C-alpha positions as CSV (number, residue, x, y, z in Angstrom):
1,M,0.0,0.0,0.0
2,T,1.4,3.4,-1.0
3,R,2.0,5.7,1.9
4,L,0.4,9.2,1.6
5,R,0.5,11.3,4.7
6,I,-2.2,14.0,4.5
7,D,-3.0,16.7,7.0
8,V,-6.7,17.3,6.5
9,H,-6.9,20.2,9.0
10,A,-4.7,23.1,8.0
11,H,-5.3,26.7,7.4
12,L,-4.0,29.4,5.0
13,W,-5.3,32.9,4.5
14,T,-4.0,35.2,1.9
15,A,-3.8,38.9,3.0
16,E,-6.0,39.8,0.0
17,Y,-8.7,37.4,1.2
18,L,-8.7,38.8,4.7
19,D,-8.7,42.3,3.4
20,R,-11.9,41.6,1.4
21,L,-13.6,40.3,4.6
22,E,-12.5,43.4,6.6
23,K,-13.9,45.7,3.9
24,L,-17.2,43.9,4.4
25,G,-17.2,44.5,8.1
26,K,-15.5,41.5,9.5
27,T,-13.6,42.7,12.6
28,D,-11.9,39.5,13.8
29,T,-9.4,38.8,11.0
30,G,-6.5,39.9,13.1
31,T,-6.3,36.5,14.7
32,Q,-5.4,35.0,11.3
33,R,-2.7,37.6,10.4
34,G,1.0,37.4,11.3
35,I,0.9,33.9,12.6
36,G,2.7,32.1,9.7
37,A,-0.4,31.1,7.8
38,E,-0.2,33.5,4.8
39,A,1.0,32.8,1.3
40,T,4.2,34.7,1.5
41,E,7.4,32.8,0.4
42,A,8.7,33.0,4.0
43,D,5.5,31.5,5.4
44,L,5.4,28.8,2.8
45,D,9.0,27.8,3.2
46,R,8.6,27.5,6.9
47,R,5.4,25.5,6.5
48,F,7.0,23.1,4.1
49,A,10.0,22.6,6.4
50,L,7.7,21.6,9.2
51,M,5.7,19.3,6.9
52,D,9.0,17.7,5.9
53,R,10.0,17.2,9.5
54,A,6.7,15.5,10.2
55,S,6.8,13.5,6.9
56,I,3.6,15.1,5.8
57,D,3.1,15.0,2.0
58,L,0.0,17.1,1.6
59,Q,-2.0,19.6,3.5
60,V,-5.7,20.2,2.7
61,L,-6.3,23.9,3.1
62,S,-9.4,25.6,4.5
63,V,-10.4,29.2,5.2
64,A,-12.6,28.4,8.2
65,P,-13.5,30.0,10.5
66,Q,-13.1,33.0,8.1
67,S,-15.7,31.5,5.8
68,P,-17.5,33.6,3.2
69,H,-20.9,33.2,5.1
70,L,-22.2,36.7,4.4
71,A,-25.7,38.1,4.4
72,D,-25.3,39.8,1.0
73,E,-25.2,37.2,-1.8
74,S,-23.0,39.1,-4.1
75,D,-20.5,39.7,-1.4
76,A,-20.5,36.1,-0.3
77,V,-20.0,34.9,-3.9
78,A,-17.2,37.3,-4.6
79,V,-15.3,36.4,-1.5
80,A,-15.9,32.6,-2.0
81,R,-14.6,32.8,-5.5
82,A,-11.6,34.8,-4.5
83,G,-10.7,32.4,-1.8
84,N,-11.2,29.3,-4.0
85,D,-9.2,30.9,-6.8
86,A,-6.3,31.6,-4.5
87,Y,-6.3,28.0,-3.3
88,A,-6.5,26.7,-6.8
89,E,-3.4,28.8,-7.7
90,L,-1.5,27.4,-4.7
91,V,-2.4,23.8,-5.6
92,A,-1.3,24.4,-9.1
93,R,2.0,25.9,-7.9
94,F,2.6,23.2,-5.3
95,P,0.7,20.0,-6.4
96,G,2.9,17.9,-4.2
97,R,2.1,19.9,-1.1
98,F,-1.5,21.2,-1.2
99,R,-5.1,20.3,-1.9
100,A,-8.1,22.4,-0.8
101,F,-11.6,22.4,0.6
102,A,-13.6,24.9,-1.3
103,A,-15.5,27.7,0.6
104,L,-19.1,28.2,-0.1
105,P,-21.2,31.4,-0.3
106,L,-23.7,30.3,2.2
107,P,-26.5,30.7,3.2
108,H,-27.2,31.4,-0.5
109,V,-27.9,27.9,-1.7
110,D,-28.3,28.4,-5.4
111,A,-25.0,30.3,-5.4
112,A,-23.4,27.6,-3.3
113,L,-24.5,25.0,-5.8
114,R,-22.9,26.9,-8.6
115,E,-19.6,27.3,-6.6
116,I,-19.7,23.5,-5.8
117,A,-19.8,22.8,-9.5
118,R,-17.0,25.3,-10.3
119,A,-14.8,24.1,-7.4
120,F,-15.0,20.4,-8.3
121,D,-15.2,20.6,-12.1
122,E,-12.8,23.5,-12.7
123,L,-10.6,24.0,-9.6
124,G,-9.9,20.5,-8.5
125,A,-11.2,20.8,-4.9
126,V,-11.2,17.7,-2.8
127,G,-14.3,18.7,-0.8
128,V,-16.1,21.7,0.7
129,G,-15.7,23.3,4.0
130,V,-18.4,25.0,6.2
131,T,-18.6,26.2,9.8
132,T,-20.7,24.6,12.5
133,T,-23.4,27.3,12.1
134,V,-24.1,29.7,9.2
135,L,-25.4,33.1,10.2
136,G,-27.7,31.6,12.8
137,H,-28.7,28.6,10.8
138,T,-27.8,25.1,12.1
139,L,-26.3,22.7,9.5
140,A,-29.5,20.7,9.8
141,D,-31.6,23.6,8.5
142,P,-33.8,22.3,5.6
143,L,-32.4,25.3,3.7
144,F,-29.2,23.4,3.1
145,R,-30.8,20.2,1.8
146,P,-29.9,20.9,-1.9
147,V,-26.3,21.3,-0.9
148,Y,-26.3,17.9,0.8
149,E,-28.1,16.3,-2.1
150,E,-25.4,17.6,-4.5
151,L,-22.5,16.5,-2.3
152,D,-24.2,13.1,-1.9
153,R,-24.5,12.8,-5.7
154,R,-20.9,13.6,-6.1
155,G,-19.7,11.4,-3.2
156,A,-18.0,14.5,-1.9
157,V,-16.5,15.5,1.4
158,L,-18.2,18.0,3.7
159,C,-15.6,19.3,6.2
160,I,-17.1,21.0,9.3
161,H,-15.1,23.4,11.4
162,P,-16.1,25.5,14.5
163,A,-17.4,29.0,13.8
164,G,-15.9,30.4,16.9
165,E,-19.2,31.5,18.4
166,G,-19.2,29.4,21.5
167,V,-22.6,28.0,20.5
168,A,-24.0,31.5,21.1
169,S,-23.6,31.0,24.8
170,P,-22.4,33.9,26.9
171,L,-21.5,31.3,29.6
172,I,-18.7,30.4,27.1
173,T,-18.0,33.5,25.1
174,E,-18.0,35.9,28.1
175,H,-15.7,33.8,30.3
176,G,-12.6,33.4,28.1
177,M,-13.6,30.0,26.7
178,T,-14.7,30.7,23.1
179,W,-12.0,28.4,21.6
180,M,-10.7,26.2,24.4
181,V,-14.2,24.9,25.3
182,G,-16.5,26.5,22.8
183,A,-14.9,25.0,19.7
184,P,-15.3,21.3,20.8
185,V,-18.8,22.1,22.0
186,E,-19.6,23.5,18.6
187,D,-18.3,20.4,17.0
188,T,-20.5,18.2,19.2
189,V,-23.7,20.2,18.8
190,A,-23.3,20.6,15.0
191,I,-22.8,16.8,14.4
192,M,-25.7,16.1,16.7
193,H,-27.9,18.4,14.7
194,L,-27.1,16.4,11.6
195,I,-27.6,13.1,13.3
196,L,-31.0,14.0,14.9
197,A,-32.1,15.2,11.5
198,G,-31.0,12.0,9.8
199,I,-28.7,13.7,7.4
200,P,-25.9,11.1,7.5
201,V,-28.2,8.2,6.8
202,R,-30.2,10.0,4.2
203,H,-27.1,11.1,2.3
204,P,-24.8,8.1,2.8
205,R,-22.4,9.0,-0.1
206,M,-21.7,12.5,1.3
207,R,-18.6,12.1,3.5
208,I,-18.9,14.2,6.6
209,L,-15.5,15.1,8.2
210,A,-15.7,16.5,11.8
211,S,-13.0,18.5,13.5
212,H,-11.3,17.8,16.8
213,L,-12.3,14.1,17.2
214,G,-15.9,15.2,17.0
215,G,-15.7,17.2,20.3
216,A,-17.3,15.2,23.1
217,L,-18.9,12.6,20.8
218,P,-16.3,9.8,21.7
219,L,-17.7,9.8,25.2
220,L,-21.5,10.1,24.5
221,P,-22.9,7.3,22.2
222,R,-24.5,5.2,25.0
223,R,-25.9,8.2,26.6
224,L,-27.3,9.5,23.3
225,D,-29.0,6.2,22.6
226,D,-30.5,5.9,26.1
227,H,-31.9,9.4,25.9
228,L,-33.3,9.2,22.4
229,A,-36.7,7.7,23.1
230,F,-37.9,10.5,25.5
231,E,-35.9,13.4,24.1
232,S,-35.6,13.0,20.3
233,P,-37.9,10.1,19.3
234,G,-38.1,11.1,15.7
235,T,-34.4,10.3,15.1
236,P,-34.1,7.8,12.2
237,E,-31.3,5.8,13.6
238,L,-29.4,5.3,16.8
239,P,-26.7,8.0,17.3
240,S,-24.2,5.1,18.2
241,V,-24.8,3.9,14.6
242,A,-24.8,7.4,13.0
243,V,-21.5,8.4,14.5
244,G,-19.9,5.5,12.6
245,R,-20.9,7.1,9.3
246,L,-18.6,10.1,9.8
247,W,-14.9,10.7,9.8
248,Y,-13.0,12.7,12.4
249,D,-9.7,14.5,12.4
250,T,-7.1,13.9,15.1
251,V,-6.7,17.4,16.4
252,S,-6.8,17.0,20.2
253,H,-3.8,19.1,21.2
254,V,-1.8,15.9,21.6
255,H,-4.1,14.3,24.2
256,G,-3.6,10.6,23.7
257,P,-6.5,9.4,25.8
258,A,-8.9,11.4,23.7
259,L,-7.5,9.7,20.5
260,V,-7.8,6.3,22.1
261,A,-11.4,6.9,23.1
262,A,-12.2,8.1,19.5
263,A,-10.6,5.0,18.0
264,S,-12.5,2.8,20.4
265,T,-15.8,4.5,19.7
266,F,-15.7,5.2,16.0
267,G,-13.0,2.8,14.8
268,A,-9.5,3.7,13.8
269,D,-10.6,3.6,10.1
270,R,-12.7,6.7,10.7
271,L,-9.8,8.9,12.0
272,V,-7.6,11.0,9.8
273,L,-4.6,13.1,10.6
274,G,-5.1,16.8,11.4
275,T,-2.7,19.3,12.9
276,D,-4.7,22.6,13.0
277,F,-1.7,24.5,11.6
278,P,-0.8,27.2,12.4
279,Y,-2.6,26.9,15.8
280,E,-0.5,23.8,16.5
281,D,2.9,25.0,15.3
282,G,6.6,24.3,15.8
283,E,7.3,21.4,18.1
284,V,3.6,21.2,18.9
285,F,2.9,20.6,15.2
286,L,5.4,17.7,15.3
287,R,3.9,16.2,18.4
288,A,0.4,16.5,16.7
289,V,1.7,13.8,14.4
290,D,4.0,11.8,16.7
291,Y,1.4,11.4,19.4
292,I,-0.7,9.2,17.2
293,A,1.9,6.4,17.2
294,E,2.7,7.0,20.9
295,S,-0.9,7.0,22.3
296,G,-1.3,3.3,22.8
297,L,-3.0,2.4,19.6
298,T,-1.7,-0.6,17.7
299,R,0.9,-0.1,15.0
300,E,-1.7,-1.0,12.3
301,E,-4.2,1.5,13.7
302,A,-1.6,4.3,13.8
303,T,-0.5,3.6,10.3
304,M,-4.1,3.8,9.0
305,I,-4.7,7.1,10.7
306,L,-1.4,8.6,9.6
307,D,-0.9,7.3,6.1
308,T,-3.9,5.6,4.5
309,N,-7.3,6.8,5.8
310,A,-7.2,10.3,4.5
311,A,-6.2,9.3,1.0
312,D,-9.1,6.9,0.9
313,L,-11.5,9.5,2.2
314,L,-10.4,12.1,-0.3
315,G,-10.0,9.8,-3.3
316,L,-6.2,10.4,-3.5
317,S,-5.1,6.8,-2.9
318,S,-3.5,6.6,-6.4
319,L,-1.0,9.4,-5.6
320,S,2.4,8.8,-4.1
321,G,4.2,11.2,-1.8
322,P,6.7,13.7,-3.2
């Protein structure tokens, strides 16, 4: 079996992309600037050197949480196209280093469908990326059904990343926990919205990829099943079954017990390498890869997670590393 080590959770924002968002009123782009995640030659050289040290062949880039989810459709379309074009140019320049999840101009579904077609048919995207909520809409909102139908038709990947909103709870956002606690809670809630709405079972060819080991989901399947009858009786299948339909990246800030719990709950074949670059950087970036083999999983399980699962998920198994 050909080894292909793919980091499915990595970020890159061009200055031009962030400038566009700022001009449209986004005020939080400063947290993506000056952290080594731009497209300058210096940032790219440093990124590639880290990838080489970790034996990572490819990174799949995504713009989340700075996604082009904007109220005005023309603005959302323009920013999504600009971001996706920038990624396509980087992939063309560095085909042995990058692939990309396309951004979508949600909540504008018809425009999103057009961008899906362009991203896959013209730009070579390996999936699409969204945040856990979209301008107040949950991902289970019937509004998004045509998007899921199209991704299902294509057998495409839907990558879900926290929005950084702390599930709209001031108990999180006003107490310094928006990302440390809020992000995995957002992961958990967003996936549960999809499961309770039956979206994974109704769209079985759409490949849903959750961030951060699915948040708290590795700990919850028995509880979810036991509470279903009195709390969500209309759910079309047991959550313990539904969670096995998804894939999960390994970003856990190098916490081995969380990885072992996820492998036990979902199966090691459902876990794919993620680093969350640049938020796990330097030596932490290297440990984000090394901890998988050091966490107590079998050698076979670690190899699957590191070197084969992501290629299968993304349809890149025929490629070889650079």
